[in-house]
C-alpha angles and dihedrals in degrees: 000000000000113000121235110252101226139174117221101348112188140170115252127191128221133163120057139300092268095049114018118189117210125207138165119247112199144158108237112213092202094067100014094233137118117249137185115205148112090084131176142154086235111081092198090061092053092047089052092049090050089055098042106032102042135068108197110219135186114231138193097234137167119258117281114268116216130210143139130237114267109218121209131170098277104004144051118212136197107230092208102056097011092232106161126205115208101223093195096060114002106049139343117271093232091054094053092047090056092057107108090195133033106255090215105049104008096240112161109242099217099111094230116175121249101054119107096242103023097118105035 
């Protein structure tokens, strides 16, 4: 099995305190997009997948762009690339708001000051 060449893969936790769900968030260099996958309720499985399925690589990348999700009635939009997620049909609102990065352009959704569109 070929390993996924990834930048900064890390384990993220969703769910609740009684039943946490672990996944791996990673930037895949083959398609230049952020992904969340390899999930399980068993942390030891996810740790093993992180070791065996990923090849951590260093990359010459552009500086991180920052933004913060723009919420509308039926959509949530990235202010950097203007990708909009229809929260009625495409994906649940709560799922999009948990994304730390825009899956389309990779912008970090932390709303830091200083970036052109951080506070739209």
